TISE-679594 format. One record per residue (C-alpha): residue number from 1; y, z negated, x negated. Coordinates in Angstrom, 1 decimal. Layout:
! TISE-679594
<pos=NUM&north=Y&up=Z&east=X> $
...
This chain:
! TISE-679594
<pos=1&north=-5.8&up=13.8&east=-1.5> $
<pos=2&north=-4.2&up=16.2&east=0.8> $
<pos=3&north=-5.7&up=17.0&east=4.2> $
<pos=4&north=-3.0&up=17.8&east=6.6> $
<pos=5&north=-4.4&up=17.1&east=10.1> $
<pos=6&north=-2.3&up=17.2&east=13.2> $
<pos=7&north=-3.4&up=16.2&east=16.7> $
<pos=8&north=-3.8&up=19.3&east=19.0> $
<pos=9&north=-1.4&up=19.5&east=22.0> $
<pos=10&north=-2.8&up=17.7&east=25.0> $
<pos=11&north=-5.4&up=15.8&east=23.1> $
<pos=12&north=-5.3&up=12.0&east=23.4> $
<pos=13&north=-7.2&up=10.2&east=20.7> $
<pos=14&north=-7.7&up=6.7&east=21.9> $
<pos=15&north=-8.3&up=4.2&east=19.0> $
<pos=16&north=-11.7&up=2.5&east=19.3> $
<pos=17&north=-11.9&up=-1.3&east=18.7> $
<pos=18&north=-12.0&up=-2.3&east=15.0> $
<pos=19&north=-12.3&up=1.3&east=13.8> $
<pos=20&north=-10.8&up=2.9&east=10.6> $
<pos=21&north=-8.5&up=5.9&east=11.2> $
<pos=22&north=-6.6&up=8.4&east=9.2> $
<pos=23&north=-2.9&up=8.0&east=10.0> $
<pos=24&north=0.5&up=9.0&east=8.5> $
<pos=25&north=3.7&up=7.2&east=7.6> $
<pos=26&north=7.1&up=8.8&east=6.9> $
<pos=27&north=9.5&up=7.2&east=4.4> $
<pos=28&north=12.1&up=8.0&east=1.8> $
<pos=29&north=11.3&up=8.8&east=-1.8> $
<pos=30&north=12.5&up=5.5&east=-3.1> $
<pos=31&north=10.6&up=3.5&east=-0.5> $
<pos=32&north=7.5&up=5.6&east=-1.2> $
<pos=33&north=7.5&up=4.5&east=-4.8> $
<pos=34&north=7.9&up=0.8&east=-3.7> $
<pos=35&north=5.0&up=1.1&east=-1.3> $
<pos=36&north=2.7&up=2.7&east=-3.9> $
<pos=37&north=3.6&up=-0.1&east=-6.4> $
<pos=38&north=3.7&up=-3.1&east=-4.0> $
<pos=39&north=2.1&up=-2.1&east=-0.7> $
<pos=40&north=3.6&up=-2.0&east=2.7> $
<pos=41&north=5.9&up=-4.6&east=4.2> $
<pos=42&north=6.5&up=-5.3&east=7.9> $
<pos=43&north=9.5&up=-3.8&east=9.6> $
<pos=44&north=11.4&up=-6.7&east=11.0> $
<pos=45&north=12.5&up=-4.8&east=14.1> $
<pos=46&north=11.4&up=-1.8&east=16.0> $
<pos=47&north=10.3&up=-0.4&east=19.4> $
<pos=48&north=7.1&up=-2.5&east=19.2> $
<pos=49&north=8.5&up=-5.4&east=17.2> $
<pos=50&north=7.3&up=-6.5&east=13.7> $
<pos=51&north=4.8&up=-4.4&east=11.9> $
<pos=52&north=4.1&up=-1.2&east=9.9> $
<pos=53&north=4.8&up=1.9&east=12.0> $
<pos=54&north=2.3&up=4.7&east=11.7> $
<pos=55&north=1.0&up=7.7&east=13.7> $
<pos=56&north=-2.2&up=9.8&east=13.8> $
<pos=57&north=0.1&up=12.8&east=14.4> $
<pos=58&north=1.6&up=14.0&east=11.1> $
<pos=59&north=4.5&up=15.7&east=13.0> $
<pos=60&north=5.6&up=12.3&east=14.1> $
<pos=61&north=5.6&up=10.9&east=10.6> $
<pos=62&north=7.5&up=14.0&east=9.2> $
<pos=63&north=10.5&up=13.1&east=11.5> $
<pos=64&north=11.1&up=9.9&east=9.5> $
<pos=65&north=13.3&up=8.4&east=8.2> $
<pos=66&north=15.4&up=9.8&east=11.0> $
<pos=67&north=18.7&up=10.1&east=9.2> $
<pos=68&north=17.3&up=11.2&east=5.9> $
<pos=69&north=17.4&up=14.9&east=4.7> $
<pos=70&north=14.1&up=16.7&east=4.3> $
<pos=71&north=14.6&up=16.5&east=0.6> $
<pos=72&north=14.2&up=12.7&east=0.8> $
<pos=73&north=11.2&up=12.5&east=3.1> $
<pos=74&north=7.6&up=11.6&east=2.0> $
<pos=75&north=4.6&up=11.4&east=4.3> $
<pos=76&north=1.8&up=9.2&east=3.3> $
<pos=77&north=-1.8&up=9.7&east=4.4> $
<pos=78&north=-3.3&up=6.4&east=5.3> $
<pos=79&north=-6.6&up=4.6&east=6.0> $
<pos=80&north=-5.9&up=2.1&east=8.8> $
<pos=81&north=-8.2&up=-0.6&east=10.1> $
<pos=82&north=-6.7&up=-0.9&east=13.6> $
<pos=83&north=-8.6&up=-4.0&east=14.7> $
<pos=84&north=-8.0&up=-5.1&east=18.3> $
<pos=85&north=-5.7&up=-2.5&east=20.0> $
<pos=86&north=-3.3&up=-3.0&east=22.8> $
<pos=87&north=-2.2&up=0.1&east=24.8> $
<pos=88&north=1.5&up=0.2&east=25.5> $
<pos=89&north=2.1&up=3.0&east=27.9> $
<pos=90&north=5.2&up=2.2&east=30.0> $
<pos=91&north=8.8&up=1.1&east=29.5> $
<pos=92&north=9.3&up=-2.7&east=29.7> $
<pos=93&north=5.6&up=-3.3&east=29.2> $
<pos=94&north=5.0&up=-7.1&east=29.4> $
<pos=95&north=3.4&up=-7.1&east=25.9> $
<pos=96&north=5.9&up=-4.6&east=24.4> $
<pos=97&north=7.1&up=-7.1&east=21.7> $
<pos=98&north=4.5&up=-9.9&east=22.0> $
<pos=99&north=1.1&up=-8.0&east=21.6> $
<pos=100&north=0.5&up=-9.6&east=18.1> $
<pos=101&north=1.0&up=-13.1&east=19.4> $
<pos=102&north=-1.5&up=-12.3&east=22.2> $
<pos=103&north=-4.3&up=-11.6&east=19.7> $
<pos=104&north=-3.9&up=-7.9&east=19.1> $
<pos=105&north=-3.8&up=-6.3&east=15.6> $
<pos=106&north=-2.3&up=-2.9&east=16.6> $
<pos=107&north=0.0&up=-1.7&east=19.4> $
<pos=108&north=-0.7&up=1.9&east=20.5> $
<pos=109&north=1.6&up=4.2&east=22.4> $
<pos=110&north=-0.5&up=7.2&east=23.6> $
<pos=111&north=1.0&up=10.7&east=23.5> $
<pos=112&north=3.0&up=12.0&east=26.5> $
<pos=113&north=2.8&up=8.7&east=28.3> $
<pos=114&north=6.3&up=9.1&east=29.8> $
<pos=115&north=8.1&up=6.3&east=28.0> $
<pos=116&north=11.8&up=7.1&east=27.9> $
<pos=117&north=12.1&up=5.4&east=24.5> $
<pos=118&north=9.7&up=7.9&east=23.0> $
<pos=119&north=11.4&up=11.2&east=23.9> $
<pos=120&north=9.2&up=13.2&east=21.5> $
<pos=121&north=6.1&up=12.2&east=23.5> $
<pos=122&north=4.2&up=11.9&east=20.2> $
<pos=123&north=1.6&up=9.2&east=19.5> $
<pos=124&north=2.8&up=6.0&east=17.7> $
<pos=125&north=1.1&up=2.9&east=16.4> $
<pos=126&north=2.4&up=-0.4&east=15.0> $
<pos=127&north=0.0&up=-2.4&east=12.8> $
<pos=128&north=1.0&up=-6.1&east=12.4> $
<pos=129&north=-0.8&up=-6.9&east=9.2> $
<pos=130&north=0.2&up=-4.6&east=6.2> $
<pos=131&north=-3.2&up=-5.4&east=4.6> $
<pos=132&north=-4.8&up=-3.3&east=7.2> $
<pos=133&north=-2.9&up=-0.2&east=5.9> $
<pos=134&north=-4.0&up=1.6&east=2.7> $
<pos=135&north=-2.4&up=4.6&east=1.1> $
<pos=136&north=-5.0&up=7.2&east=0.3> $
<pos=137&north=-2.8&up=10.3&east=-0.4> $
<pos=138&north=0.4&up=12.1&east=0.0> $
<pos=139&north=0.4&up=14.6&east=2.9> $
<pos=140&north=3.9&up=15.9&east=2.3> $
<pos=141&north=6.5&up=15.5&east=-0.4> $
<pos=142&north=9.8&up=17.3&east=-1.2> $
<pos=143&north=8.7&up=18.1&east=-4.7> $
<pos=144&north=5.6&up=18.2&east=-6.9> $
<pos=145&north=6.7&up=15.2&east=-8.9> $
<pos=146&north=6.3&up=12.8&east=-6.0> $
<pos=147&north=2.7&up=14.0&east=-5.6> $
<pos=148&north=1.9&up=12.8&east=-9.1> $
<pos=149&north=2.3&up=9.1&east=-8.3> $
<pos=150&north=0.0&up=6.2&east=-9.3> $
<pos=151&north=-3.0&up=5.0&east=-7.4> $
<pos=152&north=-5.1&up=1.8&east=-7.7> $
<pos=153&north=-8.7&up=2.8&east=-8.6> $
<pos=154&north=-11.8&up=1.1&east=-10.0> $
<pos=155&north=-14.4&up=1.9&east=-12.7> $
<pos=156&north=-17.8&up=0.3&east=-13.0> $
<pos=157&north=-19.2&up=-0.3&east=-16.5> $
<pos=158&north=-21.2&up=-2.8&east=-18.6> $
<pos=159&north=-19.7&up=-5.9&east=-20.3> $
<pos=160&north=-20.0&up=-4.2&east=-23.7> $
<pos=161&north=-18.3&up=-1.0&east=-22.6> $
<pos=162&north=-15.6&up=-3.0&east=-20.8> $
<pos=163&north=-14.7&up=-4.7&east=-24.1> $
<pos=164&north=-14.4&up=-1.3&east=-25.8> $
<pos=165&north=-12.4&up=0.3&east=-23.0> $
<pos=166&north=-9.9&up=-2.6&east=-23.0> $
<pos=167&north=-9.4&up=-2.5&east=-26.7> $
<pos=168&north=-9.7&up=1.3&east=-27.4> $
<pos=169&north=-9.3&up=3.1&east=-24.1> $
<pos=170&north=-11.6&up=5.3&east=-22.1> $
<pos=171&north=-13.9&up=7.9&east=-23.6> $
<pos=172&north=-14.6&up=10.7&east=-21.0> $
<pos=173&north=-18.2&up=11.4&east=-19.9> $
<pos=174&north=-19.4&up=14.7&east=-21.2> $
<pos=175&north=-21.2&up=15.6&east=-18.0> $
<pos=176&north=-21.6&up=14.4&east=-14.4> $
<pos=177&north=-21.4&up=15.6&east=-10.8> $
<pos=178&north=-17.9&up=16.9&east=-11.4> $
<pos=179&north=-18.2&up=17.8&east=-15.1> $
<pos=180&north=-16.5&up=16.1&east=-18.0> $
<pos=181&north=-14.0&up=13.3&east=-17.4> $
<pos=182&north=-13.7&up=9.6&east=-16.4> $
<pos=183&north=-15.3&up=8.7&east=-13.1> $
<pos=184&north=-13.4&up=6.3&east=-10.9> $
<pos=185&north=-13.0&up=5.5&east=-7.2> $
<pos=186&north=-10.4&up=4.0&east=-4.9> $
<pos=187&north=-13.4&up=2.2&east=-3.2> $
<pos=188&north=-14.3&up=-0.9&east=-5.1> $
<pos=189&north=-17.8&up=-0.9&east=-3.5> $
<pos=190&north=-18.5&up=2.4&east=-5.2> $
<pos=191&north=-17.5&up=1.1&east=-8.6> $
<pos=192&north=-19.6&up=-2.1&east=-8.1> $
<pos=193&north=-22.8&up=0.1&east=-8.0> $
<pos=194&north=-22.4&up=1.3&east=-11.6> $
<pos=195&north=-24.0&up=1.7&east=-14.0> $
<pos=196&north=-26.7&up=2.6&east=-11.6> $
<pos=197&north=-29.7&up=1.4&east=-13.7> $
<pos=198&north=-27.9&up=-1.6&east=-15.1> $
<pos=199&north=-28.7&up=-5.2&east=-14.2> $
<pos=200&north=-26.0&up=-6.4&east=-11.8> $
<pos=201&north=-25.5&up=-9.5&east=-14.1> $
<pos=202&north=-24.1&up=-7.1&east=-16.8> $
<pos=203&north=-21.8&up=-5.1&east=-14.6> $
<pos=204&north=-18.0&up=-5.2&east=-14.8> $
<pos=205&north=-15.5&up=-3.5&east=-12.4> $
<pos=206&north=-12.2&up=-2.7&east=-14.0> $
<pos=207&north=-9.0&up=-2.3&east=-11.9> $
<pos=208&north=-7.0&up=0.7&east=-12.9> $
<pos=209&north=-3.7&up=2.5&east=-12.4> $
<pos=210&north=-4.3&up=6.2&east=-12.3> $
<pos=211&north=-1.7&up=9.0&east=-12.4> $
<pos=212&north=-3.7&up=11.6&east=-10.4> $
<pos=213&north=-1.5&up=14.6&east=-11.1> $
<pos=214&north=-2.7&up=17.8&east=-9.4> $
<pos=215&north=-5.8&up=17.1&east=-7.3> $
<pos=216&north=-8.6&up=19.4&east=-6.3> $
<pos=217&north=-10.7&up=18.4&east=-3.2> $
<pos=218&north=-14.4&up=18.9&east=-3.7> $
<pos=219&north=-16.0&up=18.4&east=-0.3> $
<pos=220&north=-19.2&up=20.4&east=-0.3> $
<pos=221&north=-22.3&up=21.0&east=-2.4> $
<pos=222&north=-22.0&up=24.0&east=-4.8> $
<pos=223&north=-18.3&up=24.0&east=-4.4> $
<pos=224&north=-16.9&up=27.0&east=-6.5> $
<pos=225&north=-14.8&up=24.6&east=-8.6> $
<pos=226&north=-17.2&up=21.7&east=-8.8> $
<pos=227&north=-17.3&up=22.0&east=-12.6> $
<pos=228&north=-14.3&up=24.2&east=-13.3> $
<pos=229&north=-11.4&up=22.4&east=-11.5> $
<pos=230&north=-9.7&up=21.4&east=-14.8> $
<pos=231&north=-9.8&up=24.9&east=-16.2> $
<pos=232&north=-8.1&up=26.0&east=-13.0> $
<pos=233&north=-5.1&up=23.8&east=-13.6> $
<pos=234&north=-6.2&up=20.5&east=-11.8> $
<pos=235&north=-5.9&up=17.0&east=-13.3> $
<pos=236&north=-8.3&up=15.2&east=-10.9> $
<pos=237&north=-11.3&up=16.2&east=-8.8> $
<pos=238&north=-11.6&up=14.2&east=-5.6> $
<pos=239&north=-14.8&up=13.8&east=-3.5> $
<pos=240&north=-13.6&up=12.4&east=-0.1> $
<pos=241&north=-15.6&up=9.8&east=1.7> $
<pos=242&north=-18.4&up=10.9&east=4.1> $
<pos=243&north=-18.0&up=14.5&east=3.2> $
<pos=244&north=-21.7&up=15.2&east=3.5> $
<pos=245&north=-22.4&up=16.2&east=-0.1> $
<pos=246&north=-26.1&up=15.6&east=-0.9> $
<pos=247&north=-25.1&up=14.4&east=-4.4> $
<pos=248&north=-23.1&up=11.5&east=-2.9> $
<pos=249&north=-25.8&up=9.7&east=-0.8> $
<pos=250&north=-23.6&up=6.6&east=-0.4> $
<pos=251&north=-20.8&up=8.6&east=1.2> $
<pos=252&north=-18.3&up=6.7&east=-0.8> $
<pos=253&north=-15.1&up=8.3&east=-2.3> $
<pos=254&north=-15.2&up=9.4&east=-5.9> $
<pos=255&north=-12.8&up=10.9&east=-8.4> $
<pos=256&north=-13.0&up=12.4&east=-11.9> $
<pos=257&north=-9.9&up=12.3&east=-14.2> $
<pos=258&north=-9.9&up=14.8&east=-17.0> $
<pos=259&north=-7.3&up=13.2&east=-19.3> $
<pos=260&north=-7.9&up=9.6&east=-20.2> $
<pos=261&north=-4.2&up=9.1&east=-20.9> $
<pos=262&north=-3.7&up=9.1&east=-17.1> $
<pos=263&north=-5.7&up=5.9&east=-16.7> $
<pos=264&north=-4.5&up=2.4&east=-17.5> $
<pos=265&north=-6.6&up=-0.8&east=-17.2> $
<pos=266&north=-4.6&up=-3.4&east=-15.3> $
<pos=267&north=-7.1&up=-6.0&east=-14.2> $
<pos=268&north=-10.7&up=-7.3&east=-14.0> $
<pos=269&north=-11.8&up=-6.8&east=-10.4> $
<pos=270&north=-15.3&up=-8.2&east=-10.9> $
<pos=271&north=-17.3&up=-9.5&east=-13.9> $
<pos=272&north=-20.1&up=-11.9&east=-14.8> $
<pos=273&north=-18.8&up=-15.5&east=-15.1> $
<pos=274&north=-19.9&up=-15.7&east=-18.7> $
<pos=275&north=-17.7&up=-12.7&east=-19.7> $
<pos=276&north=-14.8&up=-12.8&east=-17.2> $
<pos=277&north=-12.5&up=-15.2&east=-19.1> $
<pos=278&north=-13.0&up=-13.3&east=-22.4> $
<pos=279&north=-12.2&up=-9.9&east=-20.8> $
<pos=280&north=-9.1&up=-11.3&east=-19.0> $
<pos=281&north=-7.8&up=-12.7&east=-22.2> $
<pos=282&north=-8.3&up=-9.5&east=-24.0> $
<pos=283&north=-6.5&up=-7.6&east=-21.3> $
<pos=284&north=-3.7&up=-10.1&east=-21.2> $
<pos=285&north=-3.0&up=-9.6&east=-24.9> $
<pos=286&north=-3.2&up=-5.8&east=-24.5> $
<pos=287&north=-0.6&up=-6.0&east=-21.7> $
<pos=288&north=1.6&up=-8.2&east=-23.8> $
<pos=289&north=1.5&up=-5.7&east=-26.6> $
<pos=290&north=2.6&up=-3.0&east=-24.1> $
<pos=291&north=5.6&up=-5.1&east=-23.3> $
<pos=292&north=6.7&up=-5.7&east=-26.9> $
<pos=293&north=10.4&up=-5.5&east=-27.4> $
<pos=294&north=11.0&up=-4.1&east=-30.9> $
<pos=295&north=14.3&up=-4.7&east=-32.7> $
<pos=296&north=14.8&up=-3.1&east=-36.1> $
<pos=297&north=16.7&up=-5.4&east=-38.5> $
<pos=298&north=16.7&up=-4.2&east=-42.1> $
<pos=299&north=13.0&up=-4.3&east=-43.3> $
<pos=300&north=11.7&up=-6.6&east=-40.6> $
<pos=301&north=10.8&up=-6.2&east=-36.9> $
<pos=302&north=11.2&up=-9.0&east=-34.4> $
<pos=303&north=8.8&up=-8.9&east=-31.5> $
<pos=304&north=9.1&up=-10.9&east=-28.3> $
<pos=305&north=6.1&up=-11.4&east=-26.2> $
<pos=306&north=6.8&up=-12.2&east=-22.6> $
<pos=307&north=4.1&up=-14.1&east=-20.7> $
<pos=308&north=4.1&up=-15.5&east=-17.2> $
<pos=309&north=4.1&up=-19.1&east=-18.4> $
<pos=310&north=5.1&up=-19.0&east=-22.1> $
<pos=311&north=7.4&up=-17.2&east=-24.6> $
<pos=312&north=6.0&up=-16.5&east=-28.0> $
<pos=313&north=8.2&up=-15.2&east=-30.8> $
<pos=314&north=6.4&up=-13.5&east=-33.7> $
<pos=315&north=8.2&up=-12.1&east=-36.8> $
<pos=316&north=6.4&up=-9.4&east=-38.8> $
<pos=317&north=7.9&up=-8.8&east=-42.3> $
<pos=318&north=7.0&up=-5.3&east=-43.3> $
<pos=319&north=6.9&up=-4.3&east=-46.9> $
<pos=320&north=8.8&up=-1.4&east=-48.3> $
<pos=321&north=7.5&up=2.0&east=-47.5> $
<pos=322&north=5.4&up=1.0&east=-44.4> $
<pos=323&north=5.2&up=4.0&east=-42.0> $
<pos=324&north=5.6&up=3.1&east=-38.4> $
């Protein structure tokens, strides 16, 4: 997930209309965790008004938050759908704060444009809609713990296997392009294609939370660690999108997680109508069990299940000698 790319001096990379770009965002450790859990929120104020402030220059992102020590700075690597872009290249530009209300999705300050309010001369962008910004990795972190955060991913399977995974957990594949492990993707389109030979009417896409741990990038055919990444100390193997590997004809991103305990099913992203309600109910009960509050009182345990719309209290009276 780490591919530290900085714009060479003197190179101006003009965003093309409606393209998808790799960008960076600098934030604090606490805010980084909130962004991973809940997504981005607009800044209410800033040089370009409301929006999410990002840059294609990692040096720019590493300078933020401005008053934070380096030990409290995290830089996200992002995938950004820029949409319609407005170039803001001079002080007091007539659309400096009103570009979004004039039909633009992104405001772009090119590098070295001479604006006094950008003394660094580094490129900057403001994306109005946070949904256009997706975290794809951590480019810089003050300690290894931050790099082991959680990502939303997807896994394609059959209705029958979805039932088994929800109730009993994942069983790793014994073989595959990246060796043994659980194959997942941050691209839902990738997961929707699996199982490859299965009738689409029997396919289910599970939404997951994945603690990626230490990640090894596999970006070429016959990579020396294609099958041995785990024995070399990595938790996840990552095939980036459009990397040119012949084994990934779709060009879509793919990941292999060695330890199934790093994966948690959190939702049903897609399922046949005949099975969707059943799978969601099974998952709801499983999530409720995870949230059980257990209070020991003599030989009984009192469990409280907290649901969104109801509160169910269940008492289990356990006989003498039960091992918990």
